C-alpha positions, 0 to 999 in steps of 0.5 A: 327625235327631232321631228320632236325637238321641232316641233317644240322650237315650233310651238315656242316659237310666235310668227312674228320671230318665225317671219324675220328669221324666215326674212333673214335667212332668204337674205343670207341665202342670196349673199352667201353662196355654197364655197364649191370650187366645182360642181362634184365638190358640192353634194346636198346634205340632207335636210332637216324638217325645220329648213324645210318648213323655213325653206316653204316659209320663205317661199310664199313670203317670197310670193305674196308681195308678188302677187298684191304687186300684180294686181290680184285684187280685185279689178276696178272698174273702167270707166268709159271716156274717163279724160274726155270730155262727153258731148250733151248728147252722149250725157243725154243717151247715158242717162237714158239707157240707164234710166230704161234698164232702171225701168226694167228692174223695177218692173221686175221686181213688180211682178215679183212683190204681185207674186208674193203678195198672191203667195202669201193670200194663199197660204192665208187660205190654206192656214185657215183651212187648215185651222178648222179641218185640225179636230177632224182630223186630230178624231180621226188619228185618235179613233185610228190610234185606238184601233191599232190598239184594239187589234192588237190587244186582241191579236195577243 
């Protein structure tokens, strides 16, 4: 019965209301401590599903800002020697290394293009060959189908 009531409550409460209620519940838990004088007097009661859900949502709500603050977002590229001045020789070396990398990538792309062009030529020749052989293949197929039907009729 309690589970059904909790489900109905969950259906009726919007996400924003749930978040604000969780926030209030978390704050009230931290502010109000149980009034037990010793550890034996405070016995935890059996918790309902709604309180367990509130606790789970509160934990996840507290963990998300910590993840954001800890920097779980994409790491940014760190620039080398961003604060100091670079000499013309360093700039020239950086440009040359970048140029060689780009030339290697360009060469790879050009070889890929050549391979694709050759594959395309081969495929066009195969297509032409198949279109020329299609009528004879269709005639052979028709012959074998007729032969199959003849053999089936002969057996019957």
